[in-house]
GULO-771864 format. One record per residue: x, y, z of N, C-alpha, C, O, CB in turn; residue in three letters. Coordinates in pm, whole numbers, plus 50000, padded with zeros to 5 digits. Glycine has a CB too. Layout:
BEGIN
<n_px:X	n_py:Y	n_pz:Z	ca_px:X	ca_py:Y	ca_pz:Z	c_px:X	c_py:Y	c_pz:Z	o_px:X	o_py:Y	o_pz:Z	cb_px:X	cb_py:Y	cb_pz:Z	aa:ALA>
...
***
This chain:
BEGIN
<n_px:52670	n_py:24847	n_pz:96223	ca_px:52716	ca_py:24745	ca_pz:96315	c_px:52809	c_py:24647	c_pz:96245	o_px:52908	o_py:24603	o_pz:96304	cb_px:52597	cb_py:24673	cb_pz:96376	aa:UNK>
<n_px:52777	n_py:24612	n_pz:96122	ca_px:52861	ca_py:24517	ca_pz:96049	c_px:52998	c_py:24578	c_pz:96020	o_px:53099	o_py:24507	o_pz:96022	cb_px:52791	cb_py:24475	cb_pz:95917	aa:UNK>
<n_px:53004	n_py:24706	n_pz:95994	ca_px:53130	ca_py:24772	ca_pz:95965	c_px:53222	c_py:24768	c_pz:96087	o_px:53343	o_py:24753	o_pz:96073	cb_px:53106	cb_py:24917	cb_pz:95921	aa:UNK>
<n_px:53165	n_py:24781	n_pz:96205	ca_px:53243	ca_py:24776	ca_pz:96328	c_px:53305	c_py:24638	c_pz:96348	o_px:53421	o_py:24628	o_pz:96389	cb_px:53155	cb_py:24813	cb_pz:96448	aa:UNK>
<n_px:53229	n_py:24532	n_pz:96320	ca_px:53281	ca_py:24397	ca_pz:96334	c_px:53392	c_py:24370	c_pz:96232	o_px:53491	o_py:24303	o_pz:96264	cb_px:53169	cb_py:24295	cb_pz:96317	aa:UNK>
<n_px:53376	n_py:24420	n_pz:96111	ca_px:53480	ca_py:24397	ca_pz:96009	c_px:53607	c_py:24471	c_pz:96045	o_px:53717	o_py:24423	o_pz:96016	cb_px:53431	cb_py:24441	cb_pz:95870	aa:UNK>
<n_px:53596	n_py:24588	n_pz:96109	ca_px:53716	ca_py:24660	ca_pz:96153	c_px:53787	c_py:24584	c_pz:96263	o_px:53910	o_py:24577	o_pz:96266	cb_px:53679	cb_py:24800	cb_pz:96201	aa:UNK>
<n_px:53710	n_py:24526	n_pz:96354	ca_px:53770	ca_py:24449	ca_pz:96463	c_px:53840	c_py:24325	c_pz:96407	o_px:53951	o_py:24293	o_pz:96449	cb_px:53664	cb_py:24409	cb_pz:96568	aa:UNK>
<n_px:53775	n_py:24255	n_pz:96314	ca_px:53836	ca_py:24136	ca_pz:96255	c_px:53960	c_py:24173	c_pz:96174	o_px:54059	o_py:24098	o_pz:96175	cb_px:53735	cb_py:24063	cb_pz:96166	aa:UNK>
<n_px:53957	n_py:24285	n_pz:96107	ca_px:54076	ca_py:24329	ca_pz:96032	c_px:54190	c_py:24360	c_pz:96128	o_px:54305	o_py:24325	o_pz:96101	cb_px:54043	cb_py:24452	cb_pz:95946	aa:UNK>
<n_px:54158	n_py:24427	n_pz:96238	ca_px:54260	ca_py:24458	ca_pz:96337	c_px:54320	c_py:24332	c_pz:96396	o_px:54441	o_py:24323	o_pz:96415	cb_px:54201	cb_py:24546	cb_pz:96447	aa:UNK>
<n_px:54236	n_py:24235	n_pz:96426	ca_px:54285	ca_py:24109	ca_pz:96483	c_px:54372	c_py:24035	c_pz:96383	o_px:54476	o_py:23980	o_pz:96420	cb_px:54167	cb_py:24021	cb_pz:96527	aa:UNK>
<n_px:54332	n_py:24032	n_pz:96258	ca_px:54412	ca_py:23964	ca_pz:96154	c_px:54548	c_py:24030	c_pz:96139	o_px:54650	o_py:23962	o_pz:96132	cb_px:54337	cb_py:23964	cb_pz:96020	aa:UNK>
<n_px:54549	n_py:24162	n_pz:96133	ca_px:54675	ca_py:24234	ca_pz:96116	c_px:54763	c_py:24216	c_pz:96239	o_px:54884	o_py:24199	o_pz:96226	cb_px:54650	cb_py:24383	cb_pz:96089	aa:UNK>
<n_px:54703	n_py:24220	n_pz:96357	ca_px:54780	ca_py:24202	ca_pz:96481	c_px:54842	c_py:24062	c_pz:96487	o_px:54959	o_py:24048	o_pz:96522	cb_px:54691	cb_py:24224	cb_pz:96604	aa:UNK>
<n_px:54765	n_py:23961	n_pz:96453	ca_px:54818	ca_py:23824	ca_pz:96453	c_px:54929	c_py:23808	c_pz:96350	o_px:55028	o_py:23739	o_pz:96375	cb_px:54707	cb_py:23724	cb_pz:96424	aa:UNK>
<n_px:54913	n_py:23871	n_pz:96236	ca_px:55016	ca_py:23864	ca_pz:96133	c_px:55146	c_py:23930	c_pz:96179	o_px:55254	o_py:23875	o_pz:96160	cb_px:54968	cb_py:23931	cb_pz:96004	aa:UNK>
<n_px:55135	n_py:24046	n_pz:96240	ca_px:55254	ca_py:24117	ca_pz:96288	c_px:55322	c_py:24038	c_pz:96400	o_px:55444	o_py:24021	o_pz:96398	cb_px:55217	cb_py:24258	cb_pz:96339	aa:UNK>
<n_px:55245	n_py:23989	n_pz:96496	ca_px:55304	ca_py:23912	ca_pz:96605	c_px:55367	c_py:23782	c_pz:96555	o_px:55471	o_py:23740	o_pz:96606	cb_px:55200	cb_py:23881	cb_pz:96711	aa:UNK>
<n_px:55304	n_py:23718	n_pz:96457	ca_px:55363	ca_py:23595	ca_pz:96405	c_px:55496	c_py:23624	c_pz:96334	o_px:55590	o_py:23546	o_pz:96345	cb_px:55266	cb_py:23525	cb_pz:96309	aa:UNK>
<n_px:55504	n_py:23736	n_pz:96261	ca_px:55631	ca_py:23772	ca_pz:96199	c_px:55738	c_py:23803	c_pz:96302	o_px:55854	o_py:23768	o_pz:96284	cb_px:55612	cb_py:23892	cb_pz:96107	aa:UNK>
<n_px:55698	n_py:23868	n_pz:96410	ca_px:55796	ca_py:23901	ca_pz:96515	c_px:55850	c_py:23774	c_pz:96582	o_px:55971	o_py:23764	o_pz:96606	cb_px:55733	cb_py:23992	cb_pz:96620	aa:UNK>
<n_px:55764	n_py:23679	n_pz:96611	ca_px:55810	ca_py:23558	ca_pz:96678	c_px:55888	c_py:23468	c_pz:96584	o_px:55983	o_py:23402	o_pz:96627	cb_px:55693	cb_py:23483	cb_pz:96737	aa:UNK>
<n_px:55851	n_py:23462	n_pz:96458	ca_px:55924	ca_py:23378	ca_pz:96363	c_px:56059	c_py:23441	c_pz:96331	o_px:56159	o_py:23370	o_pz:96320	cb_px:55842	cb_py:23359	cb_pz:96233	aa:UNK>
<n_px:56063	n_py:23573	n_pz:96317	ca_px:56189	ca_py:23640	ca_pz:96285	c_px:56290	c_py:23627	c_pz:96398	o_px:56410	o_py:23633	o_pz:96374	cb_px:56163	cb_py:23787	cb_pz:96254	aa:UNK>
<n_px:56243	n_py:23609	n_pz:96518	ca_px:56333	ca_py:23593	ca_pz:96631	c_px:56411	c_py:23462	c_pz:96620	o_px:56524	o_py:23453	o_pz:96670	cb_px:56255	cb_py:23598	cb_pz:96763	aa:UNK>
<n_px:56355	n_py:23361	n_pz:96557	ca_px:56420	ca_py:23231	ca_pz:96546	c_px:56502	c_py:23215	c_pz:96419	o_px:56575	o_py:23117	o_pz:96406	cb_px:56317	cb_py:23122	cb_pz:96552	aa:UNK>
<n_px:56493	n_py:23307	n_pz:96327	ca_px:56568	ca_py:23298	ca_pz:96202	c_px:56703	c_py:23366	c_pz:96216	o_px:56715	o_py:23471	o_pz:96279	cb_px:56488	cb_py:23361	cb_pz:96086	aa:UNK>
<n_px:56804	n_py:23304	n_pz:96157	ca_px:56938	ca_py:23361	ca_pz:96159	c_px:56995	c_py:23353	c_pz:96018	o_px:56975	o_py:23254	o_pz:95948	cb_px:57030	cb_py:23287	cb_pz:96262	aa:UNK>
<n_px:57066	n_py:23456	n_pz:95978	ca_px:57122	ca_py:23460	ca_pz:95843	c_px:57247	c_py:23374	c_pz:95831	o_px:57276	o_py:23322	o_pz:95723	cb_px:57154	cb_py:23604	cb_pz:95804	aa:UNK>
<n_px:57319	n_py:23358	n_pz:95939	ca_px:57441	ca_py:23278	ca_pz:95935	c_px:57458	c_py:23209	c_pz:96069	o_px:57400	o_py:23250	o_pz:96169	cb_px:57564	cb_py:23366	cb_pz:95901	aa:UNK>
<n_px:57538	n_py:23104	n_pz:96071	ca_px:57557	ca_py:23034	ca_pz:96199	c_px:57635	c_py:23122	c_pz:96296	o_px:57701	o_py:23217	o_pz:96255	cb_px:57632	cb_py:22900	cb_pz:96177	aa:UNK>
<n_px:57627	n_py:23092	n_pz:96424	ca_px:57701	ca_py:23172	ca_pz:96522	c_px:57852	c_py:23157	c_pz:96503	o_px:57900	o_py:23056	o_pz:96453	cb_px:57662	cb_py:23132	cb_pz:96666	aa:UNK>
<n_px:57923	n_py:23260	n_pz:96545	ca_px:58069	ca_py:23259	ca_pz:96531	c_px:58131	c_py:23161	c_pz:96629	o_px:58079	o_py:23140	o_pz:96738	cb_px:58126	cb_py:23399	cb_pz:96553	aa:UNK>
<n_px:58245	n_py:23101	n_pz:96590	ca_px:58314	ca_py:23012	ca_pz:96684	c_px:58368	c_py:23092	c_pz:96802	o_px:58389	o_py:23213	o_pz:96792	cb_px:58429	cb_py:22935	cb_pz:96613	aa:UNK>
<n_px:58390	n_py:23025	n_pz:96912	ca_px:58433	ca_py:23093	ca_pz:97033	c_px:58577	c_py:23143	c_pz:97021	o_px:58606	o_py:23256	o_pz:97061	cb_px:58421	cb_py:23000	cb_pz:97153	aa:UNK>
<n_px:58666	n_py:23062	n_pz:96968	ca_px:58807	ca_py:23100	ca_pz:96956	c_px:58834	c_py:23162	c_pz:96820	o_px:58846	o_py:23090	o_pz:96720	cb_px:58900	cb_py:22978	cb_pz:96980	aa:UNK>
<n_px:58843	n_py:23292	n_pz:96815	ca_px:58878	ca_py:23362	ca_pz:96691	c_px:59017	c_py:23421	c_pz:96711	o_px:59034	o_py:23519	o_pz:96783	cb_px:58771	cb_py:23474	cb_pz:96654	aa:UNK>
<n_px:59115	n_py:23360	n_pz:96647	ca_px:59252	ca_py:23408	ca_pz:96663	c_px:59286	c_py:23517	c_pz:96561	o_px:59326	o_py:23627	o_pz:96599	cb_px:59351	cb_py:23292	cb_pz:96650	aa:UNK>
<n_px:59268	n_py:23486	n_pz:96435	ca_px:59302	ca_py:23581	ca_pz:96330	c_px:59190	c_py:23586	c_pz:96228	o_px:59128	o_py:23485	o_pz:96197	cb_px:59435	cb_py:23544	cb_pz:96262	aa:UNK>
<n_px:59164	n_py:23705	n_pz:96178	ca_px:59066	ca_py:23720	ca_pz:96072	c_px:59141	c_py:23724	c_pz:95939	o_px:59237	o_py:23800	o_pz:95926	cb_px:58979	cb_py:23849	cb_pz:96092	aa:UNK>
<n_px:59101	n_py:23645	n_pz:95842	ca_px:59174	ca_py:23645	ca_pz:95714	c_px:59147	c_py:23772	c_pz:95635	o_px:59038	o_py:23829	o_pz:95640	cb_px:59135	cb_py:23522	cb_pz:95631	aa:UNK>
<n_px:59248	n_py:23815	n_pz:95563	ca_px:59233	ca_py:23929	ca_pz:95471	c_px:59195	c_py:23868	c_pz:95337	o_px:59277	o_py:23804	o_pz:95271	cb_px:59365	cb_py:24017	cb_pz:95461	aa:UNK>
<n_px:59072	n_py:23889	n_pz:95298	ca_px:59025	ca_py:23824	ca_pz:95176	c_px:59041	c_py:23916	c_pz:95056	o_px:59103	o_py:24022	o_pz:95067	cb_px:58878	cb_py:23783	cb_pz:95191	aa:UNK>
<n_px:58986	n_py:23877	n_pz:94945	ca_px:59001	ca_py:23950	ca_pz:94820	c_px:58935	c_py:24087	c_pz:94822	o_px:58979	o_py:24177	o_pz:94749	cb_px:58943	cb_py:23870	cb_pz:94708	aa:UNK>
<n_px:58833	n_py:24106	n_pz:94903	ca_px:58764	ca_py:24235	ca_pz:94907	c_px:58854	c_py:24347	c_pz:94956	o_px:58853	o_py:24456	o_pz:94900	cb_px:58642	cb_py:24226	cb_pz:94995	aa:UNK>
<n_px:58931	n_py:24319	n_pz:95059	ca_px:59022	ca_py:24421	ca_pz:95110	c_px:59133	c_py:24450	c_pz:95009	o_px:59175	o_py:24565	o_pz:94996	cb_px:59083	cb_py:24376	cb_pz:95243	aa:UNK>
<n_px:59179	n_py:24349	n_pz:94939	ca_px:59282	ca_py:24369	ca_pz:94836	c_px:59229	c_py:24457	c_pz:94723	o_px:59300	o_py:24543	o_pz:94672	cb_px:59330	cb_py:24234	cb_pz:94780	aa:UNK>
<n_px:59104	n_py:24435	n_pz:94685	ca_px:59044	ca_py:24518	ca_pz:94579	c_px:59030	c_py:24662	c_pz:94625	o_px:59055	o_py:24754	o_pz:94547	cb_px:58906	cb_py:24462	cb_pz:94537	aa:UNK>
<n_px:58991	n_py:24684	n_pz:94750	ca_px:58979	ca_py:24821	ca_pz:94802	c_px:59115	c_py:24891	c_pz:94806	o_px:59124	o_py:25009	o_pz:94772	cb_px:58917	cb_py:24820	cb_pz:94941	aa:UNK>
<n_px:59218	n_py:24820	n_pz:94846	ca_px:59352	ca_py:24880	ca_pz:94850	c_px:59400	c_py:24912	c_pz:94709	o_px:59455	o_py:25019	o_pz:94685	cb_px:59452	cb_py:24785	cb_pz:94920	aa:UNK>
<n_px:59379	n_py:24819	n_pz:94615	ca_px:59422	ca_py:24842	ca_pz:94477	c_px:59346	c_py:24958	c_pz:94415	o_px:59405	o_py:25039	o_pz:94343	cb_px:59402	cb_py:24715	cb_pz:94393	aa:UNK>
<n_px:59216	n_py:24969	n_pz:94441	ca_px:59140	ca_py:25080	ca_pz:94384	c_px:59183	c_py:25212	c_pz:94446	o_px:59184	o_py:25314	o_pz:94377	cb_px:58989	cb_py:25059	cb_pz:94404	aa:UNK>
<n_px:59217	n_py:25213	n_pz:94574	ca_px:59266	ca_py:25336	ca_pz:94638	c_px:59399	c_py:25380	c_pz:94580	o_px:59421	o_py:25499	o_pz:94558	cb_px:59280	cb_py:25315	cb_pz:94788	aa:UNK>
<n_px:59487	n_py:25284	n_pz:94556	ca_px:59617	ca_py:25318	ca_pz:94494	c_px:59596	c_py:25370	c_pz:94353	o_px:59660	o_py:25467	o_pz:94312	cb_px:59710	cb_py:25195	cb_pz:94493	aa:UNK>
<n_px:59507	n_py:25305	n_pz:94278	ca_px:59479	ca_py:25352	ca_pz:94142	c_px:59419	c_py:25491	c_pz:94141	o_px:59454	o_py:25572	o_pz:94055	cb_px:59385	cb_py:25256	cb_pz:94073	aa:UNK>
<n_px:59330	n_py:25520	n_pz:94234	ca_px:59270	ca_py:25654	ca_pz:94242	c_px:59374	c_py:25759	c_pz:94278	o_px:59372	o_py:25870	o_pz:94225	cb_px:59155	cb_py:25655	cb_pz:94345	aa:UNK>
<n_px:59465	n_py:25724	n_pz:94370	ca_px:59571	ca_py:25818	ca_pz:94408	c_px:59664	c_py:25847	c_pz:94291	o_px:59706	o_py:25961	o_pz:94271	cb_px:59652	cb_py:25764	cb_pz:94526	aa:UNK>
<n_px:59696	n_py:25745	n_pz:94213	ca_px:59781	ca_py:25764	ca_pz:94095	c_px:59710	c_py:25852	c_pz:93993	o_px:59771	o_py:25941	o_pz:93934	cb_px:59820	cb_py:25628	cb_pz:94032	aa:UNK>
<n_px:59583	n_py:25828	n_pz:93971	ca_px:59506	ca_py:25909	ca_pz:93875	c_px:59500	c_py:26055	c_pz:93919	o_px:59518	o_py:26145	o_pz:93838	cb_px:59363	cb_py:25853	cb_pz:93860	aa:UNK>
<n_px:59476	n_py:26077	n_pz:94049	ca_px:59469	ca_py:26215	ca_pz:94099	c_px:59603	c_py:26286	c_pz:94085	o_px:59608	o_py:26402	o_pz:94046	cb_px:59424	cb_py:26217	cb_pz:94246	aa:UNK>
<n_px:59712	n_py:26218	n_pz:94117	ca_px:59844	ca_py:26281	ca_pz:94106	c_px:59880	c_py:26306	c_pz:93960	o_px:59944	o_py:26407	o_pz:93928	cb_px:59952	cb_py:26194	cb_pz:94173	aa:UNK>
<n_px:59839	n_py:26217	n_pz:93870	ca_px:59865	ca_py:26237	ca_pz:93727	c_px:59788	c_py:26358	c_pz:93676	o_px:59843	o_py:26440	o_pz:93603	cb_px:59826	cb_py:26110	cb_pz:93646	aa:UNK>
<n_px:59661	n_py:26371	n_pz:93715	ca_px:59581	ca_py:26486	ca_pz:93671	c_px:59633	c_py:26616	c_pz:93732	o_px:59629	o_py:26720	o_pz:93666	cb_px:59433	cb_py:26465	cb_pz:93709	aa:UNK>
<n_px:59681	n_py:26611	n_pz:93856	ca_px:59733	ca_py:26731	ca_pz:93921	c_px:59863	c_py:26776	c_pz:93854	o_px:59884	o_py:26896	o_pz:93836	cb_px:59756	cb_py:26705	cb_pz:94071	aa:UNK>
<n_px:59950	n_py:26681	n_pz:93816	ca_px:60076	ca_py:26715	ca_pz:93752	c_px:60055	c_py:26758	c_pz:93607	o_px:60138	o_py:26830	o_pz:93551	cb_px:60171	cb_py:26598	cb_pz:93758	aa:UNK>
<n_px:59946	n_py:26716	n_pz:93548	ca_px:59918	ca_py:26748	ca_pz:93408	c_px:59879	c_py:26894	c_pz:93390	o_px:59903	o_py:26951	o_pz:93283	cb_px:59809	cb_py:26659	cb_pz:93354	aa:UNK>
<n_px:59819	n_py:26955	n_pz:93491	ca_px:59772	ca_py:27093	ca_pz:93481	c_px:59882	c_py:27191	c_pz:93488	o_px:59858	o_py:27312	o_pz:93481	cb_px:59676	cb_py:27123	cb_pz:93587	aa:UNK>
***
């Protein structure tokens, strides 16, 4: 009989924990909401690095292909 009560209490504790995480996570946001008027998106350094690495990879591939 005691084992049955401990299982019920464990289930209730776990259920409350899960529901509390669900309700708290609903109110958390990683970043503020976006502004309504978005005209242009800036091209930052990340895109420049990707373009430069792509150009470097293409040059390396063409150099290795011409070397053979």
